[in-house]
DRENSEMAR-450902 format. One line per field, with one value per residue (C-alpha): z, y, x; residue number from 1. Coordinates in nm, 2 decimals. Example, Ala and Ser with C-alpha at 12.3 -4.5 7.8 and 13.67 -1.06 7.14 Angstrom:
c3 = 0.78	0.71
c2 = -0.45	-0.11
c1 = 1.23	1.37
num = 1	2
END
This chain:
c3 = 0.34	0.08	0.25	0.21	-0.03	-0.24	-0.61	-0.75	-1.01	-1.34	-1.63	-1.83	-2.19	-2.48	-2.69	-2.45	-2.32	-2.43	-2.25	-2.10	-1.74	-1.53	-1.29	-0.91	-0.76	-0.55	-0.85	-1.05	-1.27	-1.19	-1.14	-1.40	-1.14	-1.11	-1.52	-1.55	-1.29	-1.39	-1.68	-1.41	-1.15	-1.15	-1.20	-0.99	-0.68	-0.46	-0.44	-0.18	-0.19	0.07	0.15	0.44	0.61	0.91	0.89	0.66	1.00	1.11	0.82	0.81	1.16	1.05	0.75	0.93	1.16	0.85	0.67	0.98	1.01	0.68	0.62	0.95	0.77	0.45	0.66	0.84	0.48	0.31	0.64	0.60	0.22	0.27	0.57	0.39	0.03	0.17	0.35	0.05	-0.17	0.05	0.04	-0.33	-0.34	-0.10	-0.34	-0.65	-0.50	-0.58	-0.27	-0.20	0.03	0.38	0.39	0.60	0.31	0.29	-0.09	0.06	0.16	0.54	0.49	0.75	1.10	1.39	1.27	0.93	1.02	1.30	0.98	0.75	1.03	1.08	0.71	0.68	0.97	0.84	0.49	0.65	0.86	0.56	0.34	0.63	0.62	0.28	0.15	0.44	0.59	0.28	0.11	0.37	0.24	-0.14	-0.11	0.09	-0.15	-0.49	-0.46	-0.51	-0.34	-0.04	-0.11	-0.47	-0.37	-0.71	-0.94	-0.92	-1.12	-1.36	-1.22	-1.04	-0.68	-0.45	-0.53	-0.32	-0.03	-0.09	-0.43	-0.43	-0.16	-0.35	-0.74	-0.73	-0.38	-0.36	-0.03	0.25	0.23	0.45	0.22	0.03	-0.11	0.01	-0.24	-0.09	-0.28	-0.12	-0.07	-0.29	0.01	0.02	-0.31	-0.53	-0.31	-0.34	-0.69	-0.79	-0.62	-0.45	-0.50	-0.46	-0.54	-0.90	-0.98	-1.24	-1.04	-1.28	-1.25	-1.11	-0.96	-0.72	-0.60	-0.52	-0.32	-0.57	-0.63	-0.93	-0.95	-0.93	-1.21	-1.14	-1.06	-1.03	-0.73	-0.85	-0.89	-0.50	-0.35	-0.49	-0.50	-0.34	-0.23	0.12	0.12	-0.08	0.19	-0.03	-0.08	0.30	0.38	0.13	0.22	0.57	0.47	0.29	0.58	0.84	0.60	0.57	0.92	1.01	1.33	1.15	0.87	1.10	1.36	1.12	0.85	0.50	0.58	0.93	0.74	0.58	0.74	0.70	0.46	0.27	0.14	0.04	-0.33	-0.35	-0.71	-0.76	-0.52	-0.73	-1.00	-0.84	-0.73	-1.06	-1.16	-0.85	-0.95	-1.33	-1.22	-0.98	-1.20	-1.46	-1.21	-1.19	-1.04	-0.72	-0.52	-0.48	-0.15	-0.25	-0.57	-0.40	-0.15	-0.43	-0.61	-0.30	-0.24	-0.58	-0.51	-0.18	-0.05	-0.36	-0.35	-0.74	-0.86	-1.19	-1.37	-1.67	-1.90	-2.14	-2.32	-2.17	-2.20	-1.92	-1.82	-1.67	-1.43	-1.39	-1.04	-0.82	-0.80	-0.44	-0.52	-0.77	-0.71	-1.08	-1.22	-1.58	-1.79	-2.04	-2.18	-2.44	-2.67	-2.88	-2.69	-2.84	-2.70	-2.36	-2.08	-1.89	-1.70	-1.37	-1.13	-0.80	-0.51	-0.32	0.01	0.03	0.16	0.27	0.05	0.12	0.35	0.61	0.86	0.76	0.80	1.13	1.22	1.10	1.30	1.62	1.55	1.51	1.84	2.02	1.87	1.99	2.35	2.33	2.22	2.52	2.75	2.66	2.72	3.08	2.98	2.99	3.16	2.88	2.65	2.89	2.91	2.49	2.49	2.74	2.52	2.22	2.36	2.56	2.22	2.04	2.27	2.48	2.29	2.19	2.30	2.04	1.87	1.74	1.88	2.12	1.83	1.92	1.85	1.51	1.45	1.39	1.74	1.91	1.75	1.83	2.21	2.19	2.02	2.31	2.61	2.43	2.38	2.77	2.84	2.62	2.35	1.99	1.92	1.52
c2 = 0.49	0.21	-0.12	-0.40	-0.63	-0.95	-0.88	-1.07	-1.35	-1.18	-1.26	-1.56	-1.48	-1.57	-1.62	-1.90	-2.11	-2.14	-2.46	-2.49	-2.34	-2.44	-2.18	-2.19	-2.46	-2.19	-2.06	-2.19	-2.08	-1.90	-2.10	-2.07	-1.86	-1.55	-1.53	-1.28	-1.06	-1.05	-0.77	-0.55	-0.61	-0.40	-0.63	-0.39	-0.50	-0.86	-0.94	-1.19	-1.30	-1.46	-1.50	-1.29	-1.53	-1.28	-1.24	-0.98	-0.80	-0.74	-0.65	-0.39	-0.26	-0.22	-0.03	0.21	0.35	0.50	0.60	0.81	0.97	1.08	1.18	1.40	1.54	1.62	1.82	2.03	2.07	2.22	2.45	2.59	2.64	2.81	3.02	3.07	3.17	3.52	3.58	3.48	3.72	4.02	3.91	3.93	4.27	4.40	4.30	4.43	4.75	5.07	5.20	5.55	5.70	5.71	5.45	5.21	4.95	4.72	4.88	5.24	5.46	5.47	5.11	4.91	4.98	4.75	4.71	4.59	4.35	4.18	4.16	3.99	3.76	3.66	3.60	3.40	3.22	3.16	3.04	2.79	2.64	2.59	2.45	2.21	2.09	2.07	1.96	1.70	1.60	1.64	1.35	1.11	1.16	1.18	0.86	0.66	0.80	0.85	0.66	0.94	1.16	1.00	0.66	0.71	0.66	0.49	0.80	0.95	0.68	0.66	0.38	0.34	0.39	0.11	0.27	0.36	0.14	0.33	0.26	-0.09	-0.17	0.07	-0.06	-0.38	-0.60	-0.45	-0.48	-0.74	-1.09	-1.37	-1.50	-1.21	-1.18	-0.95	-0.86	-0.70	-0.55	-0.45	-0.09	0.11	0.23	-0.12	-0.33	-0.08	-0.01	-0.39	-0.42	-0.12	-0.27	0.02	0.07	-0.13	-0.09	-0.11	-0.48	-0.39	-0.40	-0.19	0.08	0.42	0.48	0.16	0.31	0.64	0.46	0.57	0.37	0.21	0.15	-0.23	-0.42	-0.37	-0.72	-0.87	-0.93	-1.29	-1.29	-1.14	-1.40	-1.70	-1.60	-1.91	-1.69	-1.71	-1.40	-1.20	-0.94	-0.81	-1.18	-1.22	-0.92	-0.96	-1.35	-1.21	-0.96	-1.21	-1.45	-1.22	-1.10	-1.45	-1.57	-1.75	-1.59	-1.23	-1.35	-1.49	-1.20	-0.91	-0.83	-0.69	-0.32	-0.38	-0.52	-0.18	-0.16	0.00	-0.29	-0.38	-0.19	-0.32	-0.32	-0.20	-0.17	-0.51	-0.64	-0.48	-0.67	-1.00	-0.94	-0.84	-1.20	-1.35	-1.17	-1.29	-1.64	-1.68	-1.50	-1.76	-2.06	-2.22	-2.55	-2.39	-2.11	-1.76	-1.80	-2.18	-2.06	-1.78	-2.00	-2.25	-1.92	-1.77	-2.13	-2.14	-1.78	-1.81	-1.81	-1.71	-1.51	-1.34	-1.24	-1.13	-1.26	-1.11	-1.36	-1.12	-1.32	-1.67	-1.99	-2.13	-2.43	-2.32	-2.56	-2.51	-2.45	-2.72	-2.76	-2.80	-3.04	-3.30	-3.25	-3.26	-3.07	-2.97	-2.80	-2.58	-2.53	-2.27	-2.43	-2.11	-1.90	-1.61	-1.64	-1.46	-1.63	-1.32	-1.31	-1.41	-1.66	-1.78	-1.79	-2.13	-2.07	-1.75	-1.95	-2.32	-2.46	-2.55	-2.88	-3.02	-2.95	-2.59	-2.54	-2.67	-2.46	-2.17	-2.26	-2.32	-1.94	-1.80	-1.95	-1.83	-1.49	-1.47	-1.59	-1.31	-1.02	-1.13	-1.15	-0.79	-0.69	-0.86	-1.16	-1.43	-1.63	-1.58	-1.75	-2.05	-2.08	-2.03	-2.34	-2.55	-2.47	-2.60	-2.93	-3.02	-2.92	-3.20	-3.50	-3.35	-3.42	-3.10	-3.00	-3.14	-3.33	-3.64	-3.95	-3.77	-3.62	-3.35	-3.01	-2.84	-2.59	-2.32	-2.37	-2.36	-2.06	-1.89	-2.00	-1.84	-1.53	-1.50	-1.56	-1.28	-1.03	-1.10	-0.99	-0.68	-0.85	-0.89	-1.23	-1.13
c1 = 1.11	1.03	0.94	1.19	0.99	1.12	1.09	0.83	0.90	1.01	0.80	0.95	1.07	0.90	1.20	1.38	1.05	0.75	0.62	0.30	0.27	0.02	-0.17	-0.08	-0.30	-0.49	-0.65	-0.94	-1.17	-1.49	-1.81	-2.08	-2.31	-2.09	-1.97	-2.26	-2.13	-1.77	-1.78	-1.91	-1.59	-1.31	-0.97	-0.81	-0.98	-1.03	-1.39	-1.55	-1.91	-2.12	-2.46	-2.61	-2.84	-2.94	-3.33	-3.48	-3.63	-3.25	-3.15	-3.41	-3.33	-2.98	-3.05	-3.31	-3.00	-2.80	-3.13	-3.24	-2.90	-2.85	-3.23	-3.13	-2.85	-3.03	-3.27	-2.98	-2.82	-3.14	-3.22	-2.85	-2.91	-3.25	-3.11	-2.77	-2.83	-2.96	-2.64	-2.40	-2.63	-2.56	-2.21	-2.20	-2.38	-2.13	-1.85	-1.97	-2.12	-1.93	-1.74	-1.69	-1.46	-1.52	-1.82	-1.68	-1.67	-1.34	-1.27	-1.33	-1.01	-1.11	-1.26	-0.98	-1.11	-1.20	-1.58	-1.43	-1.19	-1.45	-1.70	-1.45	-1.35	-1.74	-1.78	-1.45	-1.58	-1.92	-1.78	-1.54	-1.82	-2.02	-1.78	-1.69	-2.06	-2.13	-1.79	-1.73	-2.04	-2.26	-2.06	-2.21	-2.58	-2.46	-2.27	-2.58	-2.87	-2.73	-2.38	-2.17	-1.90	-1.75	-1.86	-1.73	-1.35	-1.29	-1.36	-1.06	-0.89	-1.20	-1.37	-1.71	-1.75	-1.91	-2.26	-2.57	-2.72	-3.06	-3.07	-2.97	-3.25	-3.50	-3.46	-3.26	-3.34	-3.70	-3.70	-3.53	-3.47	-3.37	-3.09	-2.90	-2.55	-2.30	-2.02	-1.72	-1.45	-1.08	-1.01	-0.76	-0.59	-0.41	-0.49	-0.34	-0.02	0.04	-0.07	0.17	0.44	0.58	0.93	1.26	1.64	1.76	1.83	2.10	2.44	2.61	2.32	2.49	2.14	2.18	2.52	2.35	2.11	1.80	1.47	1.34	0.95	0.89	0.66	0.27	0.13	-0.24	-0.44	-0.42	-0.03	-0.01	-0.23	-0.11	0.27	0.44	0.77	0.77	0.99	0.72	0.57	0.30	0.15	0.15	-0.03	-0.30	-0.34	-0.38	-0.65	-0.82	-0.79	-0.94	-1.22	-1.36	-1.32	-1.63	-1.70	-1.67	-1.87	-2.16	-2.16	-2.23	-2.49	-2.41	-2.37	-2.18	-1.88	-1.78	-1.41	-1.09	-1.01	-1.29	-1.63	-1.96	-1.99	-2.35	-2.36	-2.24	-2.51	-2.79	-2.65	-2.67	-3.00	-3.10	-2.98	-3.16	-3.50	-3.47	-3.39	-3.67	-3.95	-3.85	-3.86	-4.20	-4.11	-4.01	-4.14	-3.96	-3.78	-3.65	-3.52	-3.34	-3.23	-3.06	-2.90	-2.77	-2.60	-2.43	-2.31	-2.19	-1.82	-1.61	-1.32	-1.25	-0.94	-0.83	-0.53	-0.33	-0.13	0.01	0.24	0.23	0.06	-0.17	-0.35	-0.67	-0.83	-1.19	-1.38	-1.47	-1.81	-1.93	-2.22	-2.04	-1.70	-1.63	-1.29	-1.25	-0.95	-0.92	-0.59	-0.45	-0.21	-0.10	0.17	0.06	-0.31	-0.39	-0.54	-0.62	-0.95	-1.12	-1.00	-1.11	-0.88	-0.95	-0.81	-0.99	-1.33	-1.40	-1.65	-1.98	-1.97	-2.17	-1.89	-1.89	-2.23	-2.21	-1.95	-2.14	-2.43	-2.22	-2.05	-2.41	-2.50	-2.21	-2.26	-2.61	-2.47	-2.21	-2.51	-2.73	-2.45	-2.35	-2.74	-2.73	-2.95	-2.72	-2.95	-3.23	-2.96	-2.95	-3.33	-3.35	-3.13	-3.36	-3.63	-3.51	-3.37	-3.69	-3.87	-3.68	-3.77	-4.08	-4.43	-4.56	-4.92	-5.19	-4.91	-5.03	-4.88	-4.65	-4.43	-4.21	-4.34	-4.27	-4.02	-4.25	-4.42	-4.08	-3.96	-4.29	-4.24	-3.90	-4.02	-4.26	-4.03	-3.77	-4.04	-4.12	-3.75	-3.80	-3.57	-3.62	-3.60	-3.52
num = 1	2	3	4	5	6	7	8	9	10	11	12	13	14	15	16	17	18	19	20	21	22	23	24	25	26	27	28	29	30	31	32	33	34	35	36	37	38	39	40	41	42	43	44	45	46	47	48	49	50	51	52	53	54	55	56	57	58	59	60	61	62	63	64	65	66	67	68	69	70	71	72	73	74	75	76	77	78	79	80	81	82	83	84	85	86	87	88	89	90	91	92	93	94	95	96	97	98	99	100	101	102	103	104	105	106	107	108	109	110	111	112	113	114	115	116	117	118	119	120	121	122	123	124	125	126	127	128	129	130	131	132	133	134	135	136	137	138	139	140	141	142	143	144	145	146	147	148	149	150	151	152	153	154	155	156	157	158	159	160	161	162	163	164	165	166	167	168	169	170	171	172	173	174	175	176	177	178	179	180	181	182	183	184	185	186	187	188	189	190	191	192	193	194	195	196	197	198	199	200	201	202	203	204	205	206	207	208	209	210	211	212	213	214	215	216	217	218	219	220	221	222	223	224	225	226	227	228	229	230	231	232	233	234	235	236	237	238	239	240	241	242	243	244	245	246	247	248	249	250	251	252	253	254	255	256	257	258	259	260	261	262	263	264	265	266	267	268	269	270	271	272	273	274	275	276	277	278	279	280	281	282	283	284	285	286	287	288	289	290	291	292	293	294	295	296	297	298	299	300	301	302	303	304	305	306	307	308	309	310	311	312	313	314	315	316	317	318	319	320	321	322	323	324	325	326	327	328	329	330	331	332	333	334	335	336	337	338	339	340	341	342	343	344	345	346	347	348	349	350	351	352	353	354	355	356	357	358	359	360	361	362	363	364	365	366	367	368	369	370	371	372	373	374	375	376	377	378	379	380	381	382	383	384	385	386	387	388	389	390	391	392	393	394	395	396	397	398	399	400	401	402	403	404	405	406	407	408	409	410	411	412	413	414	415	416	417	418	419	420	421	422	423	424	425	426	427	428	429	430
END
């Protein structure tokens, strides 16, 4: 049964009103930092960008788990291929070999007996298990190492998949960094359904199909139209905004590293992340005034916390406000005066993220501390958390050993002491 959704606002007629129509206040132009990434994104999806600030060692530990699992699966598949090829060769030999009456083969006149039926069942079970192993289990390492198979969910409609986390690490990220940009995109399981409009009753009252209770497809909508809809009765807009809100929740973002954000509604776009890493490497290589780490941190701040959506204006004029710069607060406006000019393109859905302010940064630090407390509590080491809090508090007021003029000890010394304290408890501080 079709869901009961309100029909989205219809397109304005070009013959009746060609006045300038501004974008919804929740949409602004994309920042210059992401313009090089936009041509590589699919207009069918919603994209979320943020900076993963977990330590590089933590990212490495998280990455080693799927690496080991998928390597084990590859070894199992190679072993099965090695042992199974002679078996299937004998099957083919039996299939194409000439049969004679009474020789006991399935093609002979006396071939149907208990032994033959048992052999046929054994071969059918072997074939079914091997098919399940290679077709269902084999897609995991294929997606992880090559970016194809089970992880290439967009291939059915001619668009690229999310790419390979292994190739991204090997050729683009070139290792692990303390500051990395994570690119997530909405899954086709829900964004395609919302964009297609599902189905609804025909709007024409005199349409005979309505009297028979038939359904007619609604007009296809872009992700920007769905998110920015101001109609309180528009169910699709509520669903999309709820999913974006859950995915950008500060507690959720601060508690998970990049690969830990693969879920039911969002997938990590490793190919887009590779493009971003190439941009960062190119910028840090050409920058001589600052060191690589400082340049990377600055670029990550510019790419941090954006929600990108594509909007199509096939026959409207639009007043396009440019994105607000998080550092200067300036805003510019670009207007298309000709009604025939299209204003289609990528926009930023501003409620998707709270911009980089001192309040939001403080909140992120508080949430990280809370996530650390929760992890230690789950390990039965809650007392270790409070000892760490005391260590940090004392380091800010008590003079450090060997510090000149009784000055507090440096953050590096405090971090080293905290690491040693955690190691004594058998906990990885990173």
